[in-house]
TIPA-719200 format. One record per residue (C-alpha): x, y negated, z negated. Coordinates in steps of 0.2 Angstrom, whole numbers, padded with zeros to 4 digits, always signed. Layout:
XYZ/...
***
This chain:
+0180+0033-0126/+0177+0013-0127/+0193+0012-0140/+0204+0023-0130/+0199+0012-0113/+0202-0005-0122/+0208-0005-0140/+0202-0022-0144/+0182-0019-0140/+0170-0022-0151/+0157-0009-0157/+0139-0012-0158/+0129+0000-0166/+0113+0004-0158/+0100-0005-0171/+0110-0022-0167/+0107-0017-0146/+0087-0013-0150/+0087-0030-0161/+0092-0038-0146/+0081-0031-0134/+0066-0034-0143/+0073-0053-0146/+0074-0055-0127/+0058-0047-0124/+0050-0060-0134/+0060-0072-0127/+0055-0068-0109/+0039-0065-0111/+0035-0082-0121/+0043-0092-0104/+0032-0082-0095/+0015-0084-0106/+0021-0104-0102/+0022-0101-0084/+0004-0093-0081/-0003-0106-0094/+0002-0120-0083/-0002-0112-0067/-0016-0122-0056/-0021-0106-0046/-0030-0090-0048/-0021-0073-0054/-0024-0055-0044/-0021-0042-0055/-0017-0024-0049/-0019-0009-0060/-0015+0008-0062/-0017+0022-0073/-0008+0039-0073/-0001+0055-0084/+0018+0059-0088/+0024+0075-0088/+0022+0075-0105/+0002+0073-0103/+0004+0056-0111/-0006+0041-0101/+0002+0027-0098/-0008+0010-0091/+0002-0003-0081/-0006-0022-0078/+0002-0032-0065/+0001-0052-0060/+0000-0058-0042/+0001-0076-0040/+0005-0093-0030/+0015-0102-0044/+0014-0122-0045/+0029-0123-0031/+0020-0111-0017/+0031-0096-0021/+0025-0078-0022/+0026-0070-0038/+0024-0054-0044/+0027-0050-0063/+0023-0033-0073/+0014-0040-0086/+0011-0023-0100/+0017-0006-0099/+0009+0002-0111/+0005+0018-0118/-0016+0023-0116/-0023+0035-0127/-0038+0044-0121/-0052+0046-0118/-0048+0039-0100/-0066+0034-0097/-0070+0019-0084/-0077+0010-0100/-0062+0013-0112/-0051+0006-0098/-0061-0010-0097/-0059-0014-0114/-0040-0010-0112/-0037-0021-0099/-0049-0034-0107/-0039-0037-0122/-0022-0037-0110/-0028-0049-0100/-0034-0060-0117/-0018-0057-0124/-0009-0068-0110/-0024-0081-0110/-0029-0077-0091/-0046-0072-0094/-0052-0087-0084/-0039-0087-0070/-0044-0072-0063/-0048-0069-0045/-0048-0051-0041/-0043-0034-0047/-0037-0020-0036/-0036-0002-0042/-0035+0016-0033/-0052+0023-0027/-0054+0034-0044/-0073+0035-0051/-0067+0029-0068/-0057+0011-0060/-0076+0009-0052/-0085+0007-0068/-0069-0002-0075/-0070-0014-0064/-0090-0014-0065/-0089-0019-0080/-0073-0030-0079/-0080-0041-0069/-0096-0044-0079/-0085-0048-0095/-0073-0059-0086/-0089-0069-0076/-0094-0072-0094/-0079-0085-0099/-0078-0094-0082/-0087-0090-0066/-0077-0080-0055/-0074-0085-0034/-0092-0083-0024/-0099-0072-0041/-0085-0060-0040/-0090-0057-0021/-0072-0052-0019/-0065-0048-0037/-0062-0029-0031/-0052-0024-0019/-0047-0007-0014/-0029+0000-0015/-0024+0002+0005/-0010+0013+0000/-0020+0025-0009/-0033+0026+0004/-0019+0028+0018/-0014+0042+0004/-0030+0050+0004/-0031+0049+0022/-0015+0058+0026/-0017+0072+0012/-0033+0076+0020/-0023+0080+0036/-0010+0089+0027/-0024+0102+0018/-0026+0108+0035/-0006+0109+0040/+0000+0120+0052/+0008+0140+0044/+0028+0134+0053/+0026+0118+0042/+0023+0132+0027/+0039+0144+0035/+0048+0126+0034/+0046+0125+0015/+0047+0143+0011/+0065+0142+0020/+0070+0125+0009/+0066+0134-0006/+0073+0151-0002/+0088+0139+0002/+0088+0127-0014/+0085+0143-0026/+0100+0150-0026/+0118+0143-0027/+0128+0156-0017/+0115+0152-0003/+0117+0133-0003/+0135+0137-0002/+0133+0148+0013/+0121+0134+0022/+0136+0122+0018/+0147+0134+0028/+0135+0135+0041/+0131+0116+0042/+0152+0115+0045/+0151+0128+0057/+0136+0123+0069/+0144+0103+0069/+0127+0098+0067/+0124+0078+0060/+0117+0085+0045/+0122+0077+0030/+0118+0078+0011/+0105+0090+0005/+0090+0097+0012/+0074+0092+0001/+0061+0101-0008/+0044+0093-0007/+0029+0092-0016/+0013+0097-0009/+0005+0083-0019/+0015+0069-0010/+0012+0071+0008/+0028+0060+0010/+0038+0073+0001/+0032+0085+0015/+0036+0072+0030/+0055+0067+0022/+0058+0088+0019/+0053+0090+0038/+0063+0075+0042/+0079+0083+0033/+0076+0099+0041/+0075+0094+0059/+0090+0088+0059/+0102+0103+0049/+0092+0114+0064/+0108+0121+0070/+0112+0125+0054/+0097+0134+0048/+0096+0145+0066/+0116+0151+0061/+0111+0153+0042/+0095+0167+0047/+0106+0176+0057/+0120+0178+0041/+0107+0181+0028/+0097+0197+0033/+0082+0194+0018/+0078+0176+0025/+0062+0179+0032/+0058+0161+0036/+0067+0160+0054/+0056+0147+0067/+0055+0153+0085/+0055+0139+0097/+0037+0135+0098/+0039+0134+0078/+0052+0122+0080/+0042+0109+0092/+0027+0111+0081/+0039+0104+0065/+0044+0088+0076/+0026+0086+0083/+0021+0084+0064/+0036+0077+0059/+0033+0063+0072/+0015+0061+0069/+0019+0059+0050/+0032+0044+0052/+0022+0029+0056/+0010+0034+0040/+0025+0032+0031/+0034+0018+0038/+0014+0008+0035/+0013+0015+0017/+0030+0007+0013/+0023-0009+0019/+0008-0009+0009/+0017-0005-0005/+0030-0023-0002/+0029-0033-0018/+0042-0049-0011/+0033-0052+0003/+0011-0054+0006/+0002-0039+0012/-0016-0045+0014/-0014-0050+0031/-0005-0036+0036/-0023-0026+0032/-0032-0028+0050/-0017-0025+0062/-0011-0007+0052/-0029+0000+0051/-0031-0003+0070/-0012+0005+0071/-0020+0019+0062/-0035+0023+0070/-0024+0022+0086/-0014+0036+0079/-0027+0045+0073/-0036+0045+0090/-0020+0050+0100/-0018+0063+0087/-0034+0069+0090/-0032+0071+0110/-0014+0080+0106/-0010+0094+0117/-0006+0104+0101/-0020+0111+0092/-0013+0108+0075/-0009+0089+0078/-0029+0089+0082/-0033+0098+0066/-0022+0086+0056/-0032+0071+0065/-0049+0077+0064/-0048+0077+0046/-0039+0064+0044/-0052+0053+0056/-0065+0062+0045/-0058+0052+0028/-0053+0037+0038/-0073+0034+0044/-0077+0036+0027/-0065+0022+0017/-0063+0009+0033/-0078+0012+0044/-0082-0005+0037/-0069-0019+0033/-0065-0032+0019/-0072-0049+0021/-0058-0055+0010/-0044-0047+0018/-0051-0054+0035/-0051-0070+0031/-0033-0068+0027/-0029-0064+0044/-0039-0080+0048/-0025-0089+0041/-0010-0081+0048/-0004-0090+0064/-0001-0077+0072/-0020-0067+0074/-0032-0080+0068/-0050-0074+0075/-0044-0066+0089/-0038-0050+0080/-0054-0051+0071/-0064-0049+0086/-0051-0037+0091/-0055-0026+0077/-0071-0026+0072/-0074-0024+0094/-0067-0005+0091/-0079-0001+0078/-0097-0012+0083/-0106-0016+0098/-0105-0036+0105/-0120-0042+0093/-0114-0035+0076/-0097-0040+0081/-0103-0059+0084/-0115-0056+0066/-0098-0052+0057/-0087-0062+0061/-0098-0076+0058/-0100-0068+0039/-0081-0069+0038/-0081-0087+0044/-0098-0093+0031/-0087-0084+0017/-0070-0094+0021/-0079-0111+0022/-0089-0104+0005/-0071-0100-0002/-0064-0116+0001/-0078-0128-0006/-0077-0115-0021/-0057-0121-0024/-0062-0140-0016/-0073-0142-0030/-0066-0132-0041/-0060-0143-0059/-0044-0134-0060/-0041-0137-0041/-0023-0141-0036/-0031-0149-0020/-0028-0168-0018/-0046-0175-0023/-0057-0182-0008/-0060-0202-0008/-0073-0206-0018/-0077-0190-0024/-0087-0185-0008/-0083-0172+0004/-0082-0176+0022/-0095-0170+0035/-0090-0158+0047/-0091-0172+0060/-0075-0178+0053/-0061-0168+0046/-0069-0158+0034/-0070-0137+0031/-0082-0135+0045/-0071-0144+0057/-0054-0139+0051/-0060-0121+0055/-0065-0124+0074/-0052-0132+0078/-0040-0121+0069/-0044-0103+0074/-0058-0103+0087/-0049-0111+0103/-0040-0094+0107/-0056-0084+0110/-0056-0091+0128/-0037-0088+0129/-0037-0070+0138/-0019-0068+0139/-0016-0070+0121/-0030-0055+0118/-0021-0044+0129/-0005-0049+0121/-0010-0045+0104/-0019-0029+0112/-0003-0022+0119/+0005-0025+0103/-0005-0014+0095/-0007-0003+0107/+0013+0001+0112/+0021-0007+0097/+0019+0002+0082/+0013+0017+0090/+0029+0019+0101/+0040+0009+0091/+0039+0018+0075/+0042+0034+0083/+0026+0046+0089/+0021+0049+0107/+0009+0059+0113/+0019+0072+0120/
***
């Protein structure tokens, strides 16, 4: 084919291509290792394990860091075949070997992973091992970070377990049409005859992936007129939806849409996501409360099941992600107080705000006194007192003055209650 298109083309054997790819891989790996060795900051890792369709296990280790030019970077360090057993002890030994291979055992800040029991064991053993190389910040208090996207997935999955029969009917309809080429041709003709705005194909969902169910419902709603027409043509079609069932499908789709948007934001890699934690947790809680009070029973059942899972994982808060909010000029201390005010009484709110503040000061002091810190040294090697421009004054001047600004607080609450709910498409109809 290449010779036909261009007689002068020079053919390359597969062994030559393989050799080139391996050499290029080693070159890029050496370049990345050199960049990491010159890094002044700590590195946050994410680790994930899964099994392929061939039942072979794989593990991915990704590094997230801010380089010496203050640019956010994410690099996949390893994508490795991981033979069984997949116990927490085995995962920890495997991950330690990968971290040492890159020479990063003294630069670790945190490890983010899912909520599997094996991962909890892995984090505990990894934390103890890395702490022996070099003390972790605050003795590893912030080492383990649970994946927000995975928790959100568990929350929505709990709601999908009590999904309405009308959604199951939609699933049957899509599988029925997609199961035959002749039925697909009839459906395409129905799309043309109904003149609906449906473009593309119906999506078959995977019951274990809730977002695929949402995408299936979204496509079916776009093809509503075509599906109604298909039901009048194919007499064997047992999945005709009533008007009331179509309304329920639309309600479920609108209810799931914000969760799909928030999940995509949590999965972002080209921008910081730590500062999204508090505002989007509030948005999720608001959505669940609206769903719990919805007039449609199926939405109430889904939201109630999801609220139970929400309380299990997010009834408490993450201190380190609270610090990220304090450093975000859009939110600062007001967001922390507003978020915690929804979960605790006023006295408990003050205690927990103080806890986040003290943690912020501790971690600042840790980096300020760290030998590898990239911060400029203080004069004469002495810390400035809190009466000057030390961390206490900096914190109080930059973060606490907003406490008395009621209008700012009202703006934040309005932003949470209206923007995330209405703009993302869910309305309590």
